[in-house]
TIMI-729503 format. One record per residue (C-alpha): x, y, z; residue in one letter. Coordinates in Angstrom, 3 decimals, padded with zeros to 6 digits, always signed. Example, Ala and Ser with C-alpha at 12.3 -4.5 7.8 and 13.67 -1.06 7.14 Angstrom:
% TIMI-729503
{{+012.300, -004.500, +007.800}, 'A'}
{{+013.670, -001.060, +007.140}, 'S'}
This chain:
% TIMI-729503
{{-019.069, +066.645, +005.745}, 'M'}
{{-021.571, +065.331, +008.300}, 'A'}
{{-023.275, +061.980, +007.778}, 'D'}
{{-026.742, +062.095, +006.251}, 'V'}
{{-028.934, +059.362, +007.746}, 'R'}
{{-030.884, +057.558, +005.035}, 'L'}
{{-032.424, +054.683, +006.992}, 'F'}
{{-032.307, +053.107, +010.429}, 'S'}
{{-033.115, +049.617, +011.716}, 'I'}
{{-033.643, +048.421, +015.262}, 'L'}
{{-032.589, +044.766, +015.472}, 'Q'}
{{-033.787, +042.647, +018.385}, 'V'}
{{-033.562, +038.895, +018.780}, 'S'}
{{-034.241, +035.902, +021.002}, 'D'}
{{-037.109, +037.495, +022.889}, 'L'}
{{-038.126, +034.034, +024.163}, 'H'}
{{-041.530, +035.235, +025.273}, 'L'}
{{-043.094, +032.606, +027.503}, 'G'}
{{-046.353, +031.878, +029.288}, 'T'}
{{-047.031, +034.990, +031.323}, 'R'}
{{-047.215, +035.050, +035.117}, 'L'}
{{-049.407, +037.648, +036.885}, 'P'}
{{-046.332, +039.855, +037.475}, 'N'}
{{-045.535, +039.910, +033.738}, 'G'}
{{-042.520, +037.568, +033.806}, 'D'}
{{-042.554, +034.203, +032.048}, 'A'}
{{-043.500, +031.031, +033.886}, 'R'}
{{-040.561, +028.624, +034.088}, 'L'}
{{-041.232, +025.199, +032.524}, 'P'}
{{-040.633, +022.136, +034.740}, 'P'}
{{-037.897, +020.830, +032.394}, 'A'}
{{-035.533, +023.550, +033.612}, 'L'}
{{-035.256, +021.844, +036.983}, 'A'}
{{-033.583, +018.946, +035.165}, 'V'}
{{-031.920, +020.782, +032.260}, 'L'}
{{-030.968, +024.246, +033.542}, 'P'}
{{-028.609, +024.772, +030.598}, 'L'}
{{-031.606, +025.021, +028.219}, 'M'}
{{-031.529, +028.767, +028.754}, 'T'}
{{-033.880, +029.536, +025.854}, 'G'}
{{-036.686, +028.196, +028.033}, 'Q'}
{{-036.012, +030.728, +030.782}, 'L'}
{{-038.512, +032.978, +029.051}, 'G'}
{{-038.782, +036.766, +029.144}, 'H'}
{{-038.692, +039.227, +031.996}, 'H'}
{{-040.915, +042.287, +032.119}, 'R'}
{{-038.090, +044.693, +033.020}, 'I'}
{{-036.311, +044.144, +029.695}, 'A'}
{{-039.616, +044.408, +027.804}, 'A'}
{{-040.377, +047.758, +029.418}, 'R'}
{{-036.850, +049.061, +028.879}, 'E'}
{{-037.013, +048.070, +025.224}, 'L'}
{{-040.232, +050.072, +024.964}, 'R'}
{{-038.482, +053.032, +026.593}, 'R'}
{{-035.656, +052.776, +024.043}, 'F'}
{{-038.215, +052.881, +021.208}, 'V'}
{{-040.126, +055.842, +022.663}, 'T'}
{{-036.883, +057.771, +023.260}, 'D'}
{{-035.979, +057.282, +019.612}, 'R'}
{{-039.420, +058.496, +018.533}, 'L'}
{{-039.125, +061.521, +020.801}, 'A'}
{{-035.828, +062.329, +019.075}, 'A'}
{{-037.614, +062.267, +015.716}, 'G'}
{{-036.266, +058.880, +014.553}, 'V'}
{{-038.640, +056.179, +013.359}, 'R'}
{{-036.807, +052.872, +013.009}, 'D'}
{{-037.763, +049.770, +011.065}, 'T'}
{{-038.015, +046.739, +013.354}, 'M'}
{{-036.147, +043.517, +012.554}, 'V'}
{{-036.508, +040.451, +014.781}, 'V'}
{{-033.829, +037.875, +013.985}, 'S'}
{{-035.758, +034.915, +015.380}, 'G'}
{{-036.807, +033.069, +018.537}, 'D'}
{{-039.814, +035.153, +019.471}, 'L'}
{{-040.998, +032.382, +021.783}, 'T'}
{{-039.642, +030.042, +024.446}, 'A'}
{{-041.234, +026.801, +023.199}, 'V'}
{{-043.426, +027.818, +020.235}, 'G'}
{{-046.771, +027.674, +022.061}, 'A'}
{{-049.717, +029.540, +020.459}, 'P'}
{{-050.115, +031.728, +023.567}, 'A'}
{{-046.452, +032.736, +023.325}, 'E'}
{{-046.884, +033.754, +019.684}, 'F'}
{{-049.980, +035.756, +020.640}, 'A'}
{{-047.947, +037.552, +023.284}, 'L'}
{{-045.230, +038.296, +020.718}, 'A'}
{{-047.721, +039.757, +018.239}, 'R'}
{{-049.280, +041.965, +020.919}, 'A'}
{{-045.928, +043.160, +022.220}, 'F'}
{{-044.213, +043.857, +018.893}, 'L'}
{{-047.219, +045.229, +017.057}, 'G'}
{{-049.464, +048.218, +017.710}, 'P'}
{{-051.092, +046.427, +020.670}, 'G'}
{{-053.057, +046.242, +022.785}, 'P'}
{{-050.834, +044.379, +025.247}, 'S'}
{{-052.044, +045.869, +028.514}, 'Q'}
{{-052.690, +042.386, +029.855}, 'R'}
{{-049.092, +041.394, +029.049}, 'Q'}
{{-046.600, +044.121, +029.997}, 'F'}
{{-048.737, +047.227, +029.923}, 'G'}
{{-046.817, +048.275, +026.793}, 'V'}
{{-046.485, +047.430, +023.134}, 'S'}
{{-043.721, +048.524, +020.781}, 'L'}
{{-046.138, +049.673, +018.083}, 'G'}
{{-044.406, +048.372, +014.935}, 'F'}
{{-047.232, +047.844, +012.480}, 'K'}
{{-045.594, +045.555, +009.888}, 'N'}
{{-042.763, +044.048, +011.892}, 'W'}
{{-043.449, +040.520, +010.540}, 'D'}
{{-042.525, +041.685, +007.016}, 'E'}
{{-038.932, +042.337, +008.087}, 'T'}
{{-038.419, +039.520, +010.609}, 'S'}
{{-037.811, +035.766, +010.752}, 'V'}
{{-038.644, +032.848, +013.001}, 'S'}
{{-036.056, +030.891, +014.975}, 'G'}
{{-035.553, +027.289, +016.030}, 'N'}
{{-037.530, +027.736, +019.299}, 'H'}
{{-040.463, +028.995, +017.218}, 'D'}
{{-040.485, +025.629, +015.424}, 'Q'}
{{-040.915, +023.685, +018.679}, 'W'}
{{-044.208, +021.850, +019.360}, 'P'}
{{-045.367, +024.124, +022.191}, 'G'}
{{-043.531, +022.365, +025.006}, 'H'}
{{-039.962, +021.834, +026.158}, 'G'}
{{-039.515, +018.376, +024.672}, 'R'}
{{-038.231, +020.054, +021.484}, 'V'}
{{-038.954, +017.170, +019.099}, 'I'}
{{-042.045, +017.593, +016.922}, 'G'}
{{-043.648, +019.954, +014.435}, 'G'}
{{-044.579, +023.596, +015.058}, 'P'}
{{-047.923, +024.801, +016.375}, 'T'}
{{-050.419, +026.861, +014.375}, 'Q'}
{{-049.030, +029.953, +016.116}, 'G'}
{{-046.027, +029.987, +013.772}, 'L'}
{{-048.043, +030.264, +010.542}, 'A'}
{{-050.384, +032.816, +012.092}, 'R'}
{{-047.472, +034.998, +013.166}, 'T'}
{{-045.533, +034.683, +009.894}, 'F'}
{{-048.153, +034.438, +007.115}, 'P'}
{{-045.564, +035.065, +004.381}, 'N'}
{{-043.815, +031.881, +003.244}, 'A'}
{{-040.040, +032.017, +003.619}, 'F'}
{{-037.898, +033.026, +001.851}, 'P'}
{{-039.128, +036.430, +000.756}, 'F'}
{{-037.664, +039.893, +000.338}, 'F'}
{{-038.727, +043.514, +000.551}, 'R'}
{{-037.363, +046.398, -001.478}, 'K'}
{{-037.464, +049.763, +000.259}, 'I'}
{{-036.781, +053.012, -001.577}, 'Q'}
{{-034.911, +055.381, +000.696}, 'V'}
{{-033.535, +058.886, +000.257}, 'A'}
{{-030.821, +059.710, -002.252}, 'G'}
{{-031.961, +057.214, -004.870}, 'G'}
{{-030.864, +054.296, -002.680}, 'V'}
{{-032.658, +050.935, -002.603}, 'T'}
{{-032.513, +048.759, +000.508}, 'L'}
{{-033.311, +045.074, -000.022}, 'T'}
{{-034.163, +043.029, +003.077}, 'L'}
{{-034.233, +039.258, +002.480}, 'A'}
{{-035.847, +036.988, +005.104}, 'M'}
{{-034.586, +033.401, +005.317}, 'V'}
{{-035.805, +030.521, +007.514}, 'D'}
{{-032.653, +028.831, +008.828}, 'S'}
{{-034.697, +025.856, +010.129}, 'D'}
{{-036.324, +025.124, +006.773}, 'A'}
{{-034.363, +021.904, +006.122}, 'D'}
{{-034.417, +020.628, +009.717}, 'V'}
{{-036.791, +017.707, +010.200}, 'R'}
{{-039.132, +017.937, +013.228}, 'P'}
{{-037.751, +014.645, +014.565}, 'V'}
{{-033.998, +014.826, +014.084}, 'S'}
{{-030.675, +015.293, +015.815}, 'L'}
{{-030.338, +018.753, +014.257}, 'S'}
{{-033.622, +019.841, +015.850}, 'R'}
{{-032.471, +018.639, +019.275}, 'F'}
{{-029.035, +020.276, +018.926}, 'L'}
{{-030.407, +023.564, +017.600}, 'G'}
{{-028.506, +023.416, +014.305}, 'R'}
{{-029.559, +025.353, +011.224}, 'G'}
{{-030.033, +023.839, +007.764}, 'K'}
{{-031.393, +025.993, +004.949}, 'F'}
{{-029.624, +025.412, +001.626}, 'A'}
{{-033.040, +025.042, -000.064}, 'S'}
{{-034.017, +028.539, +001.127}, 'Q'}
{{-030.956, +030.068, -000.511}, 'L'}
{{-031.612, +028.213, -003.769}, 'A'}
{{-035.211, +029.492, -003.798}, 'A'}
{{-034.166, +033.053, -002.950}, 'L'}
{{-031.589, +033.049, -005.747}, 'A'}
{{-034.399, +032.473, -008.248}, 'K'}
{{-036.486, +035.337, -006.810}, 'M'}
{{-033.910, +038.111, -006.640}, 'L'}
{{-033.666, +040.478, -009.602}, 'P'}
{{-030.370, +041.840, -010.828}, 'R'}
{{-028.740, +044.142, -008.305}, 'R'}
{{-029.277, +047.853, -008.985}, 'E'}
{{-026.835, +050.723, -008.667}, 'D'}
{{-026.867, +052.130, -005.126}, 'R'}
{{-028.664, +049.061, -003.780}, 'E'}
{{-027.766, +047.726, -000.332}, 'V'}
{{-028.635, +044.096, +000.351}, 'R'}
{{-029.272, +042.749, +003.862}, 'V'}
{{-030.194, +039.185, +004.878}, 'M'}
{{-032.084, +038.362, +008.086}, 'V'}
{{-031.525, +034.789, +009.287}, 'V'}
{{-031.717, +033.332, +012.790}, 'H'}
{{-028.697, +031.034, +013.070}, 'H'}
{{-025.396, +032.811, +013.605}, 'A'}
{{-022.411, +032.514, +011.287}, 'V'}
{{-019.583, +033.339, +013.703}, 'A'}
{{-019.162, +031.128, +016.750}, 'D'}
{{-016.696, +031.114, +019.646}, 'A'}
{{-013.954, +029.823, +017.318}, 'N'}
{{-014.146, +032.936, +015.110}, 'V'}
{{-011.830, +035.542, +016.649}, 'P'}
{{-013.112, +038.914, +017.828}, 'L'}
{{-010.771, +041.284, +016.014}, 'V'}
{{-010.957, +044.867, +014.781}, 'A'}
{{-010.460, +043.893, +011.131}, 'G'}
{{-011.891, +041.232, +008.857}, 'A'}
{{-011.750, +037.488, +009.490}, 'T'}
{{-012.376, +034.619, +007.040}, 'P'}
{{-015.856, +033.182, +006.690}, 'F'}
{{-015.869, +030.061, +008.920}, 'P'}
{{-015.696, +026.575, +007.428}, 'R'}
{{-016.775, +023.443, +009.300}, 'R'}
{{-015.992, +019.781, +008.785}, 'A'}
{{-018.840, +017.760, +007.319}, 'A'}
{{-018.445, +015.085, +010.022}, 'N'}
{{-019.106, +017.491, +012.945}, 'A'}
{{-022.214, +015.501, +013.861}, 'R'}
{{-022.536, +016.359, +017.537}, 'W'}
{{-021.730, +020.074, +017.457}, 'R'}
{{-024.686, +022.185, +018.537}, 'W'}
{{-026.133, +025.656, +017.843}, 'L'}
{{-024.228, +025.891, +014.550}, 'E'}
{{-025.159, +026.155, +010.896}, 'I'}
{{-024.729, +022.774, +009.209}, 'A'}
{{-021.545, +022.680, +007.049}, 'P'}
{{-023.364, +022.412, +003.702}, 'D'}
{{-025.688, +025.321, +004.520}, 'S'}
{{-022.784, +027.434, +005.768}, 'L'}
{{-020.870, +026.893, +002.540}, 'L'}
{{-024.015, +027.640, +000.519}, 'A'}
{{-024.489, +030.869, +002.482}, 'L'}
{{-020.915, +031.981, +001.828}, 'E'}
{{-021.297, +031.398, -001.904}, 'R'}
{{-024.721, +033.044, -001.941}, 'F'}
{{-023.583, +036.339, -000.402}, 'V'}
{{-020.753, +036.518, -002.952}, 'V'}
{{-022.959, +035.692, -005.946}, 'D'}
{{-025.777, +038.034, -004.942}, 'H'}
{{-023.764, +040.877, -003.382}, 'A'}
{{-025.158, +040.852, +000.157}, 'F'}
{{-023.263, +043.204, +002.444}, 'Q'}
{{-024.945, +042.696, +005.847}, 'V'}
{{-026.299, +039.569, +007.574}, 'V'}
{{-028.416, +039.996, +010.725}, 'M'}
{{-028.484, +036.945, +013.007}, 'T'}
{{-029.225, +035.861, +016.581}, 'G'}
{{-029.422, +032.427, +018.232}, 'H'}
{{-026.229, +032.394, +020.323}, 'R'}
{{-027.455, +034.969, +022.898}, 'H'}
{{-024.189, +036.923, +022.786}, 'R'}
{{-024.026, +040.189, +020.877}, 'A'}
{{-021.085, +040.631, +018.531}, 'R'}
{{-020.231, +042.446, +015.313}, 'L'}
{{-017.951, +040.565, +012.939}, 'T'}
{{-016.576, +041.615, +009.567}, 'E'}
{{-016.261, +038.429, +007.537}, 'L'}
{{-014.606, +037.839, +004.193}, 'T'}
{{-016.788, +035.546, +002.080}, 'A'}
{{-014.997, +033.856, -000.819}, 'S'}
{{-015.924, +031.845, -003.872}, 'K'}
{{-012.982, +030.868, -006.022}, 'G'}
{{-010.967, +034.022, -006.675}, 'T'}
{{-013.851, +036.370, -005.800}, 'V'}
{{-014.161, +037.735, -002.259}, 'S'}
{{-016.644, +040.081, -000.603}, 'R'}
{{-016.699, +041.733, +002.835}, 'P'}
{{-019.826, +040.932, +004.869}, 'V'}
{{-020.827, +042.440, +008.196}, 'L'}
{{-022.524, +039.962, +010.530}, 'E'}
{{-024.629, +041.668, +013.195}, 'A'}
{{-025.221, +038.937, +015.761}, 'Q'}
{{-027.762, +040.203, +018.267}, 'C'}
{{-027.872, +038.945, +021.822}, 'G'}
{{-031.075, +037.960, +023.619}, 'A'}
{{-033.110, +041.154, +023.986}, 'T'}
{{-035.846, +040.311, +026.489}, 'T'}
{{-034.994, +036.829, +027.741}, 'Q'}
{{-034.129, +036.656, +031.447}, 'R'}
{{-030.494, +037.671, +031.861}, 'D'}
{{-030.424, +036.702, +035.557}, 'V'}
{{-031.307, +033.218, +036.792}, 'Y'}
{{-034.339, +032.807, +039.051}, 'P'}
{{-033.432, +032.097, +042.659}, 'G'}
{{-034.039, +028.342, +042.713}, 'H'}
{{-031.808, +027.835, +039.667}, 'L'}
{{-029.211, +030.273, +040.963}, 'L'}
{{-028.770, +028.126, +044.071}, 'R'}
{{-027.468, +025.362, +041.819}, 'R'}
{{-024.387, +027.500, +041.192}, 'M'}
{{-023.168, +026.564, +044.660}, 'R'}
{{-022.827, +022.919, +043.679}, 'G'}
{{-020.086, +021.120, +041.709}, 'P'}
{{-021.650, +022.119, +038.354}, 'F'}
{{-022.251, +025.873, +038.492}, 'P'}
{{-024.433, +027.524, +035.896}, 'L'}
{{-022.648, +029.750, +033.387}, 'P'}
{{-023.321, +033.464, +033.730}, 'A'}
{{-026.023, +034.825, +031.441}, 'L'}
{{-025.018, +037.656, +029.087}, 'P'}
{{-026.863, +040.939, +029.521}, 'A'}
{{-029.804, +041.720, +027.238}, 'N'}
{{-028.787, +043.501, +024.047}, 'A'}
{{-030.016, +045.017, +020.804}, 'L'}
{{-028.274, +046.405, +017.723}, 'I'}
{{-028.977, +049.752, +016.109}, 'L'}
{{-028.196, +050.012, +012.380}, 'H'}
{{-027.930, +053.160, +010.300}, 'E'}
{{-027.368, +053.567, +006.583}, 'L'}
{{-025.743, +056.945, +005.991}, 'V'}
{{-024.289, +058.883, +003.095}, 'E'}
{{-020.817, +060.257, +003.756}, 'R'}
{{-019.058, +062.321, +001.090}, 'D'}
{{-021.014, +060.565, -001.653}, 'G'}
{{-020.333, +057.052, -000.298}, 'A'}
{{-022.839, +054.731, +001.408}, 'L'}
{{-021.742, +053.575, +004.847}, 'V'}
{{-023.433, +051.002, +007.085}, 'W'}
{{-023.039, +051.629, +010.835}, 'I'}
{{-023.965, +049.008, +013.447}, 'A'}
{{-023.713, +049.514, +017.206}, 'E'}
{{-024.525, +047.213, +020.124}, 'I'}
{{-026.645, +048.541, +022.990}, 'F'}
{{-026.590, +046.509, +026.194}, 'Q'}
{{-029.082, +046.582, +029.055}, 'R'}
{{-027.602, +048.064, +032.228}, 'A'}
{{-029.576, +047.787, +035.507}, 'P'}
{{-031.438, +051.016, +036.171}, 'G'}
{{-030.338, +052.615, +032.898}, 'R'}
{{-032.039, +050.547, +030.221}, 'G'}
{{-030.351, +049.805, +026.891}, 'F'}
{{-027.203, +051.928, +026.631}, 'V'}
{{-024.385, +052.312, +024.132}, 'S'}
{{-021.452, +049.973, +024.688}, 'T'}
{{-018.985, +052.453, +023.198}, 'A'}
{{-016.486, +054.015, +025.627}, 'P'}
{{-016.580, +055.327, +028.275}, 'P'}
{{-019.545, +053.232, +029.498}, 'T'}
{{-018.958, +050.358, +031.899}, 'A'}
{{-020.802, +047.770, +029.800}, 'T'}
{{-017.914, +046.866, +027.534}, 'R'}
{{-018.172, +043.654, +025.529}, 'L'}
{{-015.245, +041.660, +024.136}, 'P'}
{{-014.380, +042.790, +020.633}, 'G'}
{{-015.662, +045.779, +018.629}, 'P'}
{{-019.082, +047.057, +019.678}, 'T'}
{{-019.470, +049.461, +016.758}, 'R'}
{{-018.625, +048.716, +013.140}, 'R'}
{{-018.676, +050.818, +010.014}, 'E'}
{{-018.466, +049.389, +006.513}, 'M'}
{{-018.749, +051.032, +003.121}, 'Q'}
{{-021.501, +049.275, +001.156}, 'V'}
């Protein structure tokens, strides 16, 4: 029996929209001349923004209207002008002065989260509190959730969590880009009602669960655990928050977690455990969707020296579909990667944009 599509989600992440130049690209901050590895400050490029718009319009032309999820880092440094650009680009517009396009998602902020770059003080020095652009862009206090009634008597619950909630503005965790959010999970636990029959639960959170130490395999892999004394590790979820997240998804029956932050797209089936109880969880870790994926020329020339810059991964997005198959609910996630001249294309064979590990996952939910 053919799959019956019940709901679809377009997940983008790490847009890193910056101060716009006349050509539509982001202006590079001066700090990059000294710290070229701070790639989140590279900002957006107009080509990816336009190709994302083309992907959306192609889906609409095919009769599919997706729900938009942004898994954090809308901005490069959290400046009010960057947030304004994000709202114009993601929403119904107008954004003619930005890229000449807008994606047209009316209530995108109700199914999206902020990231650590969005908490920055509007400049590349990282340390400090967020600008007023953050509260204006996300008027709903995190955490919160939305229940969506879809076809077939199915309920989809989307829970939005701020993974920077417990990070102090002046702290080592802020500088190292680590996530701390145990308080968010405790608050969300008090909000959620009892899980219904035929309810699918999805969490949107910026910081990624799986890192480079979690193997890319076809099957399931254990939920990662980290030593409490890993003080200088960066871009990770703090050990106490990671353990709280693992216990939370078991206790509250979450099946999918949408993340970003690490700028590399991957799909990982994790086994979350609490005592003798285990639960499979699909992590959909989206790459950077509109951030520059090629270095500007003056930074690229540094690659000729003794400390070459690492290659930037191609822009990516993830398409999610909830389908009914022979009476069972199945979640399907697939990575689409930007290919020069072709836009965002499927990474399934036989395309030439293969990523390490599975690029399409299916899980019964």
